[in-house]
C-alpha positions in Angstrom: 151.0 90.8 91.2 149.4 93.5 93.4 148.7 92.1 96.9 145.4 94.1 97.2 144.0 92.4 94.1 145.0 88.9 95.3 142.4 89.2 98.1 139.7 90.9 96.1 136.5 89.0 95.2 135.9 88.2 91.6 133.9 90.9 89.8 130.1 90.5 89.8 128.1 90.4 86.7 126.8 93.8 85.7 123.1 92.9 86.4 123.8 91.4 89.8 122.1 92.9 92.9 124.2 92.9 96.1 122.6 90.5 98.6 122.5 93.2 101.3 120.3 95.6 99.2 117.8 93.1 97.9 116.3 91.8 101.1 116.2 95.3 102.5 114.2 96.6 99.6 111.8 93.7 99.9 111.4 94.3 103.6 110.8 98.0 102.8 108.1 97.2 100.3 106.3 94.9 102.7 106.4 97.5 105.5 105.2 100.2 103.0 102.3 98.1 101.7 101.3 97.1 105.3 101.4 100.7 106.5 99.4 102.0 103.5 96.9 99.2 103.9 96.5 99.9 107.6 96.1 103.7 106.9 93.5 103.0 104.2 91.5 100.7 106.4 91.7 103.1 109.4 90.6 106.0 107.1 87.7 103.9 105.8 86.6 103.0 109.3 86.7 106.7 110.3 84.8 107.6 107.1 82.2 104.9 107.8 81.6 105.9 111.4 81.7 109.7 111.2 79.6 111.5 108.6 81.5 114.4 107.0 78.2 116.3 106.6 77.9 116.6 110.3 81.2 118.7 110.3 83.4 117.7 113.1 87.1 117.1 112.5 87.2 116.8 108.7 89.1 119.5 106.9 87.4 122.1 104.8 88.4 122.7 101.1 90.7 125.7 101.1 89.8 126.6 97.5 86.1 126.6 98.2 86.6 128.5 101.5 88.7 131.2 99.9 87.0 131.5 96.4 83.6 129.7 96.5 84.8 127.5 93.7 84.5 123.7 93.8 87.8 121.8 93.3 87.7 118.4 91.7 87.9 116.8 95.2 85.0 118.8 96.7 82.4 116.4 98.0 84.9 113.5 97.9 84.8 112.9 101.7 81.0 112.9 101.7 80.9 110.7 98.6 83.3 108.2 100.2 81.1 108.1 103.3 78.1 107.4 101.1 79.9 104.7 99.1 81.0 102.9 102.3 77.3 102.8 103.3 76.3 101.5 99.8 74.5 104.7 98.7 76.1 104.9 95.2 73.5 107.4 93.7 74.0 109.8 96.6 77.8 109.5 96.3 77.5 110.2 92.5 75.5 113.3 93.3 78.3 114.6 95.6 81.3 113.8 93.4 80.7 111.8 90.2 84.4 111.7 89.3 85.4 110.1 92.6 82.7 107.4 92.2 84.1 106.5 88.8 87.8 106.6 89.9 87.5 105.0 93.3 87.1 101.3 92.1 90.3 101.7 90.1 92.1 103.1 93.1 91.0 100.2 95.2 92.1 97.8 92.4 95.5 99.3 92.2 95.9 99.0 96.0 94.8 95.4 95.9 97.1 94.7 93.0 100.1 96.1 94.9 99.3 94.0 97.9 99.0 90.9 95.8 102.3 91.7 94.2 104.0 92.1 97.6 102.5 89.2 99.5 101.7 86.7 96.7 104.8 87.4 94.6 102.8 88.0 91.4 101.1 91.0 89.9 97.5 91.0 88.9 96.6 92.3 85.5 97.4 94.8 84.2 101.1 94.6 85.0 101.7 98.2 84.2 99.5 101.3 83.9 100.2 103.1 80.7 101.3 106.7 80.9 98.5 107.4 78.4 95.9 106.5 81.1 97.7 108.8 83.7 97.5 111.7 81.3 93.8 111.0 80.5 93.1 111.0 84.2 94.9 114.3 84.7 92.9 115.9 81.8 89.7 114.5 83.2 90.4 115.9 86.7 91.2 119.4 85.3 88.2 119.3 83.0 85.9 118.1 85.8 87.2 120.9 88.1 86.4 123.5 85.4 83.0 122.2 84.3 81.6 121.8 87.8 82.0 125.6 88.3 80.1 126.6 85.2 76.4 127.4 85.4 75.4 124.9 82.8 77.1 122.1 84.7 76.1 122.9 88.3 74.8 119.3 88.6 78.5 118.3 88.8 79.0 120.4 91.9 78.3 118.9 95.3 75.0 120.0 96.8 
């Protein structure tokens, strides 16, 4: 008998996770969710307190500055400010796509926090790839349409 094999531990089942890796990944997930949550809350506080319309320290859209075209995100900071103040109609005028998508983004963030801290996922458990593709198509289409003369109402004013 080989002396090295005599002291070796019995083989683990193929689906077993080493105990050193599992707690570390759970800890990493908790830190990541806490960091993201803090960043979102801090960003929301800044957006609530400082109006992007007044200029200041908010970045300008590079595409709009260089070409005069509106990207799908143009007006998003101002729309977020208006949403945080409860002005949904004004936010919709600035960026209708963001007003539609923002509640889903908030839901996904809350769902991830519940999964991390409560140990269970809120529905839906998975987001279908089909929805991700639909969102990508909607963003591209929105970016094109808001720059056409017939759809100027989609551009932030």
